[in-house]
C-alpha positions as CSV (number, residue, x, y, z in Angstrom):
1,X,8.2,-52.1,21.1
2,X,9.9,-53.0,24.3
3,X,7.8,-54.8,27.1
4,X,7.9,-52.5,29.8
5,X,6.1,-50.2,27.2
6,X,2.9,-52.3,27.0
7,X,2.8,-53.5,30.2
8,X,-0.2,-52.3,32.0
9,X,0.6,-49.3,34.1
10,X,-0.9,-51.0,37.2
11,X,1.6,-53.6,36.3
12,X,4.9,-51.7,36.0
13,X,4.0,-49.8,39.7
14,X,3.5,-53.3,41.5
15,X,6.9,-53.8,43.4
16,X,7.5,-57.2,45.4
17,X,7.2,-56.6,48.9
18,X,10.8,-57.5,50.6
19,X,10.2,-58.2,54.3
20,X,13.4,-58.6,56.8
21,X,12.4,-62.4,57.9
22,X,15.0,-62.0,61.3
23,X,13.3,-59.0,62.3
24,X,10.0,-61.0,61.5
25,X,10.6,-64.2,63.2
26,X,12.3,-62.3,66.6
27,X,9.0,-60.1,66.9
28,X,6.9,-63.4,66.1
29,X,9.2,-65.2,69.1
30,X,9.0,-62.3,71.1
31,X,5.0,-61.7,71.1
32,X,3.9,-65.5,71.0
33,X,6.1,-66.3,74.1
34,X,4.1,-63.4,75.5
35,X,1.3,-64.4,75.0
36,X,1.9,-67.8,76.8
37,X,3.4,-66.2,79.9
38,X,0.8,-63.1,80.1
39,X,-2.2,-66.0,80.0
40,X,-0.4,-67.9,83.2
41,X,0.6,-64.6,84.9
42,X,-2.9,-63.3,84.4
43,X,-5.0,-65.9,85.1
44,X,-5.9,-65.4,88.5
45,X,-6.2,-61.7,88.3
46,X,-8.4,-62.2,85.3
47,X,-11.0,-64.9,87.2
48,X,-11.2,-62.2,90.5
49,X,-11.4,-59.2,88.5
50,X,-14.2,-60.6,85.7
51,X,-14.8,-63.7,86.6
52,X,-12.9,-65.0,83.3
53,X,-9.8,-66.4,83.7
54,X,-8.6,-65.3,80.0
55,X,-9.9,-62.3,80.6
56,X,-6.7,-60.2,79.8
57,X,-5.2,-62.4,77.4
58,X,-8.3,-62.4,75.1
59,X,-8.0,-57.8,75.2
60,X,-4.5,-58.9,74.9
61,X,-5.3,-61.0,71.9
62,X,-7.8,-58.4,69.9
63,X,-5.0,-55.6,71.0
64,X,-2.2,-57.7,69.1
65,X,-5.2,-58.0,65.5
66,X,-5.5,-54.5,65.9
67,X,-1.4,-53.7,66.3
68,X,-0.9,-56.4,63.0
69,X,-3.7,-54.6,60.8
70,X,-2.6,-51.0,61.8
71,X,1.5,-52.6,61.3
72,X,0.4,-53.8,57.5
73,X,-1.0,-50.3,56.8
74,X,2.1,-48.1,57.9
75,X,4.1,-51.3,55.9
76,X,2.4,-49.8,52.8
77,X,2.9,-46.0,53.5
78,X,6.7,-44.3,52.1
79,X,8.6,-43.2,54.6
80,X,8.7,-39.9,52.9
81,X,5.2,-39.7,53.3
82,X,6.1,-40.1,57.0
83,X,8.7,-37.4,56.5
84,X,6.4,-34.8,54.8
85,X,4.1,-35.1,58.2
86,X,7.0,-34.6,60.5
87,X,5.0,-30.8,62.2
88,X,1.5,-32.5,62.1
89,X,3.0,-35.5,64.3
90,X,4.3,-32.8,66.4
91,X,1.3,-31.4,66.7
92,X,-0.8,-34.5,67.7
93,X,2.1,-35.6,69.8
94,X,1.1,-32.4,72.0
95,X,-2.2,-32.5,71.3
96,X,-2.9,-35.5,72.7
97,X,-1.0,-34.7,76.1
98,X,-2.9,-31.7,76.7
99,X,-6.2,-33.5,76.1
100,X,-6.1,-36.1,78.4
101,X,-5.3,-33.3,81.0
102,X,-8.7,-31.7,80.7
103,X,-11.0,-32.6,83.4
104,X,-13.7,-35.3,81.8
105,X,-12.2,-36.6,79.5
106,X,-8.5,-37.6,81.1
107,X,-9.4,-41.2,82.6
108,X,-7.4,-41.6,86.2
109,X,-6.0,-44.8,87.5
110,X,-4.4,-45.4,90.9
111,X,-3.9,-42.1,90.8
112,X,-2.3,-41.3,87.5
113,X,-4.8,-39.9,84.3
114,X,-2.8,-41.6,81.1
115,X,-6.0,-42.8,79.5
116,X,-8.9,-41.7,76.7
117,X,-11.3,-43.8,76.0
118,X,-11.6,-44.6,72.4
119,X,-14.4,-46.6,71.7
120,X,-13.7,-50.3,73.9
121,X,-10.8,-49.4,74.7
122,X,-8.7,-46.7,76.8
123,X,-5.5,-45.4,75.4
124,X,-2.7,-44.1,76.7
125,X,-1.7,-41.3,75.1
126,X,1.9,-41.3,75.5
127,X,2.3,-44.3,73.7
128,X,1.1,-42.3,70.5
129,X,2.8,-39.4,71.5
130,X,6.0,-41.0,72.0
131,X,6.1,-42.3,68.3
132,X,4.9,-38.7,67.1
133,X,7.7,-37.1,68.3
134,X,10.2,-39.5,67.3
135,X,8.9,-39.2,63.8
136,X,8.7,-35.1,64.0
137,X,12.7,-35.4,65.1
138,X,14.0,-37.6,62.6
139,X,12.2,-35.3,60.4
140,X,14.3,-32.2,62.0
141,X,17.6,-33.4,62.3
142,X,17.5,-34.1,58.4
143,X,16.4,-30.6,57.5
144,X,18.5,-29.0,60.1
145,X,21.0,-31.0,60.4
146,X,23.5,-28.7,59.9
147,X,22.7,-26.1,62.8
148,X,22.3,-29.1,65.4
149,X,26.0,-29.9,64.7
150,X,27.2,-26.6,64.5
151,X,25.2,-24.8,67.0
152,X,23.9,-24.8,70.2
153,X,20.4,-23.2,69.5
154,X,20.0,-26.0,66.5
155,X,20.1,-28.5,69.5
156,X,18.0,-26.8,71.3
157,X,15.2,-26.2,69.3
158,X,14.0,-29.6,69.2
159,X,14.7,-30.0,73.2
160,X,13.0,-27.4,74.1
161,X,9.7,-29.1,72.4
162,X,10.1,-32.5,73.9
163,X,11.4,-30.6,77.5
164,X,7.4,-29.5,77.0
165,X,6.0,-32.6,76.2
166,X,8.2,-34.2,79.2
167,X,6.4,-31.6,81.5
168,X,3.0,-32.3,80.0
169,X,3.7,-36.6,81.2
170,X,4.9,-36.0,84.1
171,X,1.9,-33.8,85.1
172,X,-0.4,-37.0,84.5
173,X,1.9,-38.3,86.2
174,X,4.3,-40.6,84.2
175,X,7.8,-40.3,85.1
176,X,8.9,-43.2,83.1
177,X,7.5,-42.5,80.1
178,X,9.1,-38.9,80.2
179,X,12.5,-40.6,80.7
180,X,12.1,-42.6,77.5
181,X,11.3,-39.8,75.6
182,X,14.1,-37.7,76.6
183,X,16.7,-40.6,76.9
184,X,15.8,-42.0,73.5
185,X,15.7,-38.0,71.5
186,X,19.0,-37.3,72.9
187,X,20.8,-40.9,71.5
188,X,19.1,-39.9,67.7
189,X,20.9,-36.5,69.0
190,X,24.0,-37.8,69.2
191,X,23.9,-40.1,66.4
192,X,22.9,-37.1,64.1
193,X,26.0,-35.6,65.2
194,X,25.3,-33.1,68.0
195,X,28.2,-31.6,69.9
196,X,29.2,-33.5,72.9
197,X,29.2,-29.8,75.0
198,X,25.5,-29.4,74.2
199,X,25.0,-32.6,75.5
200,X,26.8,-31.9,78.7
201,X,25.3,-28.5,79.1
202,X,21.6,-30.0,78.6
203,X,22.5,-33.0,80.8
204,X,23.5,-31.3,83.7
205,X,20.3,-29.3,83.2
206,X,18.4,-32.4,83.3
207,X,19.7,-33.9,85.9
208,X,19.2,-31.1,88.1
209,X,15.5,-30.7,87.5
210,X,15.2,-34.7,87.9
211,X,16.6,-34.2,91.5
212,X,14.5,-31.1,92.3
213,X,11.3,-33.2,90.8
214,X,12.3,-36.2,93.0
215,X,12.9,-33.5,96.3
216,X,9.8,-32.0,96.1
217,X,7.8,-35.2,95.2
218,X,7.3,-37.1,98.3
219,X,5.8,-40.0,96.4
220,X,9.0,-40.1,94.1
221,X,11.7,-40.1,97.1
222,X,9.5,-42.8,98.5
223,X,9.9,-44.9,95.2
224,X,13.3,-44.4,95.2
225,X,14.3,-44.8,99.2
226,X,12.0,-48.3,98.3
227,X,14.5,-49.1,96.0
228,X,17.9,-48.6,98.0
229,X,16.5,-50.5,100.3
230,X,13.1,-52.5,99.9
231,X,13.1,-54.8,102.9
232,X,13.8,-51.9,104.9
233,X,9.5,-51.7,104.6
234,X,8.4,-54.7,102.8
235,X,4.9,-54.4,103.5
236,X,4.8,-51.1,102.1
237,X,7.2,-49.1,100.0
238,X,8.8,-51.9,99.5
239,X,6.3,-53.9,98.7
240,X,6.5,-54.9,95.4
241,X,9.8,-55.2,94.8
242,X,10.1,-57.8,97.7
243,X,7.8,-59.5,95.7
244,X,9.6,-59.6,92.6
245,X,12.5,-60.8,94.1
246,X,11.1,-63.3,96.2
247,X,9.3,-64.8,92.6
248,X,12.8,-64.8,90.7
249,X,14.9,-66.1,93.6
250,X,12.3,-68.9,93.8
251,X,12.8,-69.6,89.8
252,X,16.3,-70.4,90.5
253,X,18.7,-72.2,87.4
254,X,15.4,-73.8,85.3
255,X,12.3,-72.6,87.0
256,X,8.8,-74.0,88.9
257,X,7.5,-74.9,85.4
258,X,4.9,-73.0,83.3
259,X,1.9,-72.1,85.2
260,X,3.4,-72.9,89.1
261,X,4.0,-69.7,89.6
262,X,2.7,-68.6,93.4
263,X,3.4,-65.1,93.4
264,X,1.2,-64.5,91.1
265,X,-1.5,-65.3,93.2
266,X,-2.5,-62.2,94.8
267,X,1.2,-62.1,96.1
268,X,2.7,-60.0,93.4
269,X,1.2,-56.7,92.4
270,X,0.7,-55.9,88.5
271,X,1.8,-59.5,87.9
272,X,0.4,-59.2,84.1
273,X,1.2,-55.9,83.3
274,X,4.7,-54.2,85.3
275,X,5.9,-57.3,86.9
276,X,5.1,-59.9,84.3
277,X,9.2,-60.9,83.9
278,X,9.4,-61.6,87.9
279,X,6.7,-64.5,86.7
280,X,8.3,-65.8,83.8
281,X,12.0,-65.8,86.0
282,X,9.6,-67.5,88.7
283,X,8.1,-70.2,85.7
284,X,11.3,-70.3,83.7
285,X,14.3,-69.4,85.7
286,X,17.6,-68.3,84.9
287,X,18.0,-70.1,81.7
288,X,14.7,-68.6,80.7
289,X,15.4,-65.4,81.4
290,X,18.4,-65.0,79.9
291,X,16.5,-66.7,76.8
292,X,14.0,-63.9,76.7
293,X,17.1,-61.2,77.6
294,X,18.5,-62.4,74.4
295,X,15.6,-62.2,72.2
296,X,15.5,-58.8,73.1
297,X,19.3,-58.0,72.7
298,X,18.8,-60.0,68.9
299,X,15.7,-57.7,68.2
300,X,17.8,-54.0,69.2
301,X,20.8,-55.7,67.6
302,X,18.9,-56.0,64.2
303,X,17.0,-52.7,64.4
304,X,20.3,-51.0,64.9
305,X,21.6,-52.7,62.2
306,X,18.8,-51.5,60.1
307,X,19.8,-48.0,61.4
308,X,23.3,-48.4,59.9
309,X,22.5,-49.6,56.3
310,X,20.0,-46.6,55.8
311,X,22.6,-43.9,57.1
312,X,24.9,-46.0,54.7
313,X,22.9,-45.5,51.9
314,X,22.3,-41.7,53.0
315,X,18.6,-42.6,53.6
316,X,18.9,-40.3,57.0
317,X,15.3,-40.2,57.7
318,X,14.7,-43.6,57.7
319,X,18.1,-44.4,59.8
320,X,17.1,-41.8,62.9
321,X,13.5,-43.5,63.0
322,X,15.0,-46.8,63.1
323,X,17.6,-45.9,66.1
324,X,14.8,-43.8,68.1
325,X,12.6,-47.0,67.7
326,X,15.4,-49.6,68.4
327,X,16.3,-47.3,71.4
328,X,12.8,-46.9,72.3
329,X,12.0,-50.3,73.2
330,X,15.1,-51.7,73.9
331,X,15.6,-48.7,76.6
332,X,11.7,-49.4,77.3
333,X,12.8,-53.0,78.2
334,X,16.2,-52.9,79.7
335,X,14.2,-50.2,82.5
336,X,11.3,-52.9,82.7
337,X,13.6,-56.0,83.6
338,X,16.3,-53.8,85.9
339,X,13.1,-52.5,87.8
340,X,11.5,-56.0,88.2
341,X,15.0,-57.3,89.3
342,X,15.9,-54.2,91.9
343,X,17.9,-52.6,89.8
344,X,16.1,-49.1,89.3
345,X,13.3,-47.6,90.9
346,X,9.8,-48.4,89.9
347,X,8.6,-46.8,86.6
348,X,5.7,-48.6,85.5
349,X,6.6,-49.3,82.1
350,X,5.6,-52.0,80.5
351,X,7.7,-54.8,79.0
352,X,7.2,-54.4,75.0
353,X,5.3,-57.1,73.6
354,X,5.1,-59.4,76.6
355,X,3.0,-57.4,79.6
356,X,-0.3,-56.3,79.4
357,X,-1.3,-53.0,77.5
358,X,-3.5,-52.7,74.8
359,X,-1.8,-49.1,73.6
360,X,1.6,-49.9,74.2
361,X,1.1,-53.4,72.0
362,X,-0.6,-51.5,69.3
363,X,2.4,-48.9,69.1
364,X,4.7,-51.3,69.5
365,X,3.2,-53.3,66.0
366,X,3.4,-50.2,64.4
367,X,6.7,-49.3,65.3
368,X,7.6,-52.8,63.7
369,X,5.6,-52.1,60.6
370,X,7.6,-49.2,60.0
371,X,10.8,-51.0,60.8
372,X,9.6,-53.3,58.1
373,X,8.7,-50.3,55.6
374,X,12.4,-49.1,55.7
375,X,13.9,-52.8,55.1
376,X,11.5,-53.1,51.8
377,X,12.6,-49.5,50.6
378,X,16.2,-50.5,51.3
379,X,15.9,-53.6,49.8
380,X,14.1,-52.4,46.4
381,X,16.0,-49.0,46.4
382,X,18.7,-48.1,48.3
383,X,19.2,-44.7,46.4
384,X,20.0,-41.6,48.7
385,X,17.1,-39.8,48.9
386,X,18.5,-37.5,51.7
387,X,21.7,-35.8,49.6
388,X,21.4,-32.0,51.6
389,X,21.5,-33.3,54.8
390,X,24.7,-31.0,55.6
391,X,22.8,-28.2,54.2
392,X,20.7,-25.9,56.1
393,X,17.2,-25.1,54.9
394,X,16.3,-21.4,54.7
């Protein structure tokens, strides 16, 4: 009798967990570095707002703990389970975006209704909603890949759903989240083999819609004109950007030193959230900024490599999820840094793993847990699970 036959059943099921050490190390470096710069950037704001100089960093640490637990749970859930939950994820994402708009449920901050009170914290619904839509779209691209590659209707169906989601996001309003969701979806469709002409048609309509939204909304036009020439009105529409540029300029090559930033002392609005990169650049200079950007590029490279490995193993759902998550994190980091440097209009997006934002941090940690799960499944068993990719589901 063989040893496998007499081995207890639970022991035969037990599989050694395969963790990607590079992805984990990059994430850990960004997270720990984020705690350091957040503690420095928020100390004055925390003391003024709550009488506790470590108020925001303590809340961020708690969010990191919750995110780590949630990411660890996702690490033990097979990706096929997420694929089967695609329709439910779509319904959940839409429900979140609708619920936040219901008077008395949505919580308004600075004119935007983006949060729902959940226990001890405010949940920014766009964060889990985007993850839900991404998981749904990855499953759709596996089920309907032939239609996506050959028919405009196959391309249009998910984009109509995501356009509805973007309209709900704009209702909050959360223009930045809508842009990231749309760009991530288009990237996933491109990777899946959608026709270029379908992209051209949709992109043309999307650009016209963005132009119309910008022209018809005075505050969006004000942001755009302030971005183009912030020094024309440095005390109103250009105030955030001018203060950010002053902070980055003060950093020069090596920075003024950790904790020595002047701009974070009530000069730079949202120094601990949207403009934390400016404080980092002031304290660590150009070289430190390049190192931070290099870490994000390394994270992006590692995630895309994981997506390529999954595609080569014909595990297409995992490939689309990895590409989607990598695009999301990379694009959000690019937009945040671009806004801080005056390359893009203000969008209100956090810098992943760095900025203060409990909802963002928790969802980002869940994303890392999903990526680690994909790596584990490829390392343990790289057999194809999506051989019907080219067949249209009836």
